[in-house]
N, C-alpha and C positions, 0 to 999 in steps of 0.2 A: 541479744544482739547477734546478728549473723556475721560470719567472717568471710573475707574474700578468698578466692582461689589461691592468691599469692600468700595470704596469711596462713591458710590451711597447709600449704606446702612447707612453709617455714616451721610450723608446728611438727609436721611429719619429720623434717630433717633433724629437729631437736630430739624427737623421740628415737630416731635411729642412733643419734649420738649417745643417748642414754643406754641403749642396748649395747653398743660397742664398748662403752665405758665399763660395763660389767664383765667384760671378757678377760681383763688382764690377769687377775688373781687366779682364775680357774685354769687358764691356759698355762700360766707359769707353773702351777702345780702339776699339770698333765705332762709338761715337757721333761719332768724328772723320769718319766717312764716311756717316753716315745720321742724319737727324733723329730725336729720341727717340720721338715718337708714331708715326712711320712704322715705325721699328724694332719698337716694341711691337706694332703691328698685324700686321706680317709674322711676328713670333714666335708670336702666338696663331693666326694663319692656318695656319701650319705645324703647330702643336700640335693644332688642330682637325682637320686632314687626317689626321694620324697617329692621333689619338684615334678618329676614325671608322673607320679601317682596323682598329684593335685591338678596338673595342667595338661594331661595327655591329649585331651581333645584339641586344645590350642596348639600344642607342640606338633601334632600331626599336620597342621596347616602352615608350617614354617615356609616362608618364601626364600628365594635366593638372596634377595636384598636383606632380609632379616638374618639369614645365615651369615652374610658378610658383616653386617652391623654387630651382631652378637660376637663374632670372632674378634673384631676390632676391640670391642669393650672387654672381652675376655682376656685379650693380650695385656691391656693396661691393668685390668683388675687383678689378674693372676700374678703378673710380675710385681705389682705393688705389694700384694700380700707376702709373696715369697721373699722379696728383698728386705721388707721390714722385719720379718721373722728371723732371717739369717743375720741381719744387722744387729738385732737385739742381743745376739750371742756375743757380740764384739764391742758393744758400747753400753752405757748406762741407760736405765729406764728413763731418767730425766732427760738426757740428750736425745733419746729416741722419740720421746713425746714432743719435745720442742721442735725437732727437725721435721717430724711428720706434720706438725701444725703449720710448717712453712708452705704447705699446699695452698694456704691463703695467698701466697705470693705467686706461685706457679699457675694457679687457676686463672687469674686475670690475664696473665701472659698468654696462656693457651687459648683463652676465649678471644683475645685480640687477634692472634695468629690464625685461628680456625674460622671464627665468625665475624671478625672485625668489630667486636664489642669494645666499647670504651668504659673506663672506670670513672664513676662519678666522684665528685669531691668528697662526699660523705663516706662512700665505700673506701676510698683511699685512706681517709682518716681512721676508719674502722679497722682496716688491714694493719696499719701501723700500730694502733692501740692494742690489738689482739697479739701481735708478734712481740710487742714490748712486754705485755703481761706474761706471755709464755716464756720469754727470756728470764724474767724474774722467777717464774715458777720452777724453772730448772734448778734442782738442788745444788748443782755445782756452779751455776751462773755461767756467764760467757767469758769471764776473766781467766778461768783455769782450763778453758776448753782447748784440748789438743785434738785436732781433727784426725780421726783414724779411719780404718777401712770400714768399720761398722757404721760410723757416721756417714761415710760416703754411700754405703748401700741404702741407708735410711733416706738420704737426700734423693737418691734415685727413686725410692718409693714415693716421696712427695711429688716428684715430677710426674711419675706414672699416674698418680691419683688426680693431679691437676688435669692431665689429659683425659682421664676417665670421666671425671665430673663434666668436663666440657663436651665430650662426645656424647655422653648420656643425654645432655640437654639438646644437642643438635639432632640426634636421631629421633628422639621421642617427640619433638615439636612437629615432625613431619608424619608421625604415625597416624594411620586411618582408624584403627581399632586399638585404643590405648591399652585396654585390659589384656587383650590377646597378645599384642606386641610385647608388653611388659613381661608376661609369662615366658614367651619364647626367648627373648633376649636374655632374661635372667637364667633360664635353663642352659643356654649356650655358654654363658659366662662360667657357670659351674663346671661344665664339661671341659672347657679350655683350661680352667684353673686346676682341675683335677689332673689333667694330662701333664701340665707343667710341673705340678708338685711331685707326682710319682717319678717323672723323668729326673727331677732334681734330686730326689731321694736315691735313685739308682746310681746317679753320678757322684753324689757327695756323701752319702750316708752308708754305703756298703754295697757289696755285690748282691745280685738277686737271690743268691742262695741263703743270704742272711735275713731276707724279708719275712719268711714265716716265723722265725724266732722273735724278731722285733715286734711283729703283729701280735703274736701270742703273749709276749710280755706286756704289751699295751692293753690287751683285752682283759688281763688279770688285775688291772688297776681301776679302782673306783674313780679316782681323780680324772683318768682318761675319759671314762664314760660320761661323767658330769660335763666335762669340757666339750666333748664331741657332740652331745645332745644339745647343749646350750648354743654352741656356735653354729651347728648345722641348721637348727630350726630357727632360733631367734636372730642370731647375727648373720645368717646367710639367707634362708628362705624368706623370713619376714622383712629384715632390713633391706636386702638387695631388691626385693620386689617393690617395696614401698618407694625406695629411692628411684628405681627405674620408672615407676609409674607416675610419681608426683614431682620429681625434682624439676621437670621442665616448666612447672607452674611458678617457680621462682627463678632467680638468676643463678648461674653457676657460681658467681663470685660470693653471693650471700650463702649459698649452700656450703661452700668451702669454709667460710667463716664459722658457720654452725658446727661443722665437723672439727674445726681446729680447737674448739672448746673441750674436746674429749679429755685432756689431762685434768681440767678443772672439774668436770662432771664426774670423772672417775674418783677423784678425791672426795667429792660430796657424797657419792654412794658409799665409799669406804667409811665415812663418818656416820652415815645413817645406819649401817649394819654393825657399827662398833669396832671396826678394824683399825681405824685411825682417828686421831683427835684433830680438831680444826683450830689451829692457832690464829691469833690476830693477824699475823703476817700473811698466812695463806688466805685468810678471809679477804683482805684488801687486794691481794694479787688476783684472786678469783674475780673480785669486783671489777678490776681493770679489764680483764678479758671480756666479761659480760657487757661492760660499758662499750667496748669496741664493737661487739655484735649489735648492740642497740643503736650506736651511732651509724652503722652501716644501713640500718633500717629507717633512718630519720625521714627519708623521703616518702616511705610508706605510711609512717605514723603521722607525718605532717605533709600532706600532698602539696601544700603551697610552696614547699621548698624545691619542688621539681622544676627543671627548665626543659625546654623543648628539645634540646640537643643532647639530653642525658638519657642513658639506657639504664633502666632499673634492673 
């Protein structure tokens, strides 16, 4: 049975989420040997180099419009990564994962403000269900939550990614050559993120005279190299290109819902590799999140549910 373009895009968004879910443990280990902004800068520097090697023919054809679009995406993309990384130093992993998942709220708001998109009934129910599941998933819950500066930085990240997801959809819907534009915009995002990260490292992680020592210390760490290679190739080159190329085939709201399941898929991966056990409680909480995503897809699974004035 063949699948539609919309279904194909949804599967790609789920695949991206699985890639991102595998980054937490290896990045956490790497940050014992390298500051977060410097690590992020090196990650996107390597991704930029590999991206240029893969896409140099397309990159040489960058237009002024694509340069502007890539810079806009890079702004939201880079600030999102940096604020999340910095925020994680000042809050718990549970709070960080829950707040990042709140992009499921900010994406519909951004989509309405930027494109005038409305949220369907089933998408609204799906958003509420996913956020409810993520709230339960947080190991501290919401009752004991004291909002701190790390939570605020992570909330800023969720806003940035809501904007990023929406603008990715907007820009790619108008692209004439999808493959070439995807490569060009992805490359520009890496360059912008690399600049932001190194600038943040110089401002917050020490003077430039300390950079050679920090880099030398990082290069001596096997955990750093494992994280760098995984995140530069899979989580950056592969994931960002796929998102840029295929996300426009689904709605930004559904893409955000897919991405918001990352805490659950990360736990499932940890169980599969034997790092964590799956309790009955976590199983049912994960099921709530997955149900929320499925509810948001109801109109695609059952086309008879669609109405003429709803945007999928």
